[in-house]
C-alpha positions, -999 to 999 in steps of 0.1 A, spaced: -92 0 -187 -68 25 -172 -74 45 -140 -101 33 -117 -120 50 -89 -102 50 -55 -122 39 -25 -123 62 4 -123 59 42 -156 46 54 -161 22 25 -163 -14 40 -138 -29 15 -110 -10 32 -116 -31 63 -116 -64 45 -86 -88 45 -76 -98 10 -85 -131 -6 -54 -150 -19 -45 -146 -56 -49 -180 -72 -47 -173 -110 -15 -158 -123 -29 -150 -157 -37 -122 -182 -66 -110 -161 -42 -105 -131 -17 -86 -153 -46 -64 -166 -57 -57 -130 -21 -48 -120 -18 -25 -151 -50 -7 -140 -37 -4 -105 -5 12 -117 -25 36 -139 -48 45 -110 -18 50 -86 0 73 -111 -31 92 -120 -36 100 -83 2 108 -79 6 79 -54 36 57 -46 16 26 -36 -19 11 -41 -36 -20 -27 -65 -39 -43 -88 -28 -15 -83 8 -27 -99 0 -60 -128 -19 -44 -114 -55 -45 -106 -74 -13 -75 -92 -27 -41 -100 -13 -24 -77 -38 -5 -44 -39 17 -24 -62 44 3 -55 66 25 -76 85 58 -73 116 74 -88 145 65 -64 176 87 -61 211 75 -52 206 84 -15 173 65 -13 190 35 -30 215 35 -1 188 37 25 168 9 10 199 -15 8 177 -40 -10 183 -78 -10 162 -96 -35 163 -134 -29 194 -129 -8 213 -108 -35 220 -71 -33 198 -55 -59 195 -18 -69 162 -2 -61 155 6 -97 155 -31 -105 131 -39 -77 106 -12 -88 79 -12 -100 69 -38 -74 39 -61 -77 32 -81 -45 6 -109 -46 -1 -129 -15 23 -109 6 35 -118 40 56 -94 61 82 -97 87 93 -66 106 130 -68 111 150 -57 141 156 -21 133 150 14 146 114 27 146 108 62 134 79 85 128 72 98 93 43 117 79 22 94 57 -7 101 34 -31 77 17 -50 79 -16 -81 66 3 -78 95 28 -75 126 5 -57 156 21 -53 137 54 -18 132 66 -2 122 99 28 107 116 30 70 118 58 51 136 72 21 118 104 0 118 130 10 93 135 -25 77 112 -53 66 113 -86 48 85 -91 23 77 -126 9 54 -125 -21 46 -138 -55 51 -118 -87 27 -117 -116 41 -150 -129 34 -167 -95 71 -170 -87 80 -166 -50 103 -136 -42 118 -125 -9 127 -88 -6 145 -73 23 146 -35 23 146 -3 43 139 34 39 110 48 19 102 15 1 100 -3 35 74 23 46 54 19 15 54 -18 18 42 -17 54 14 8 45 2 -13 15 6 -46 33 -17 -32 60 -43 -25 34 -43 -61 23 -50 -70 59 -79 -46 62 -59 -21 83 -57 16 74 -29 39 84 -50 59 109 -51 27 130 -13 28 133 -13 65 145 -6 76 181 -38 88 199 -27 125 199 -20 125 162 -53 108 155 -71 132 177 -61 162 156 -75 145 125 -109 135 139 -129 164 123 -115 156 88 -120 119 93 -157 123 103 -163 145 73 -147 120 49 -166 91 65 -199 110 60 -190 117 23 -183 80 18 -216 70 34 -234 95 11 -216 81 -19 -225 45 -10 -261 55 -5 -263 72 -38 -249 40 -55 -278 20 -40 -305 43 -53 
């Protein structure tokens, strides 16, 4: 199928918690391939199922890590130190997330469902993600740096939470005009689909 349409802020599916993935079959692998195609076509680094209109507990992530980022990530996959390039691309079905005791820091985030809207979000530096891969096998990934931020952002999507809900009030205030415009556009799009 290839790249799909990305849902935008204001579309109800972005507020929906994902249903568990129960079938680890060819249709799931096809969906995951379409999600990666969509993410790459939009120049993103992560994408949740809600962002292609499906309320599922599923997200994907991928980027080209450099040596410095590999050091920041300090990945442990199932308890074993693992280079970032072997962790990526990441497919996480039925994810659960634990925020590890680490420093919180603000970083400017964007989101494919919020075109041209960016803002600082404070998140912890390290996380532990428990998930199933496309074969249904359980994996536990502990990581930091950029990947930890992507995981937190995409995990939030699977819970029906968007990144603007994580922003400080002053950051959000500056984005209100753009957010209202985007919400109007989404409302108009949904209305045109019903006609």
